[in-house]
C-alpha positions in Angstrom: 24.9 -42.9 8.7 25.3 -46.3 9.8 27.4 -45.3 12.8 24.6 -42.9 14.0 22.0 -45.6 13.8 24.3 -48.0 15.9 25.0 -45.3 18.5 21.1 -44.5 18.6 20.4 -48.2 19.3 23.1 -48.5 21.9 21.7 -45.5 23.8 18.2 -46.8 23.6 19.4 -50.2 24.8 21.4 -48.6 27.7 18.4 -46.6 28.7 16.2 -49.6 28.7 18.7 -51.6 30.7 19.1 -48.8 33.2 15.3 -48.5 33.6 15.0 -52.2 34.1 17.9 -52.6 36.6 17.4 -49.3 38.6 13.9 -48.1 38.3 14.0 -45.8 41.1 17.2 -44.0 40.1 15.9 -43.8 36.5 12.6 -42.3 37.5 14.5 -39.7 39.6 16.6 -38.9 36.6 13.6 -38.4 34.3 12.0 -36.3 36.9 15.0 -34.2 37.2 15.2 -33.8 33.4 11.6 -32.6 33.1 12.1 -30.2 36.1 15.1 -28.8 34.3 13.2 -28.4 31.1 10.3 -26.7 32.9 12.8 -24.4 34.7 14.5 -23.3 31.5 11.1 -22.7 29.8 10.1 -20.5 32.5 13.3 -18.6 32.4 13.0 -18.1 28.7 9.5 -16.8 29.1 10.7 -14.4 31.7 13.5 -13.2 29.4 11.1 -12.5 26.5 8.5 -10.8 28.8 11.2 -8.5 30.2 12.5 -7.9 26.8 9.2 -6.5 25.4 8.1 -4.9 28.7 
């Protein structure tokens, strides 16, 4: 449990450092992540609509 907490803090710290040191690249990464999530949700919706059609 303690290892998980330490790894979580390290990941959050790295993300904060990355956003501070390279804001343009981190914004692009976040935008790409949300684009991917939106695309995945659209594909999942298409699957279920075709499944029940």
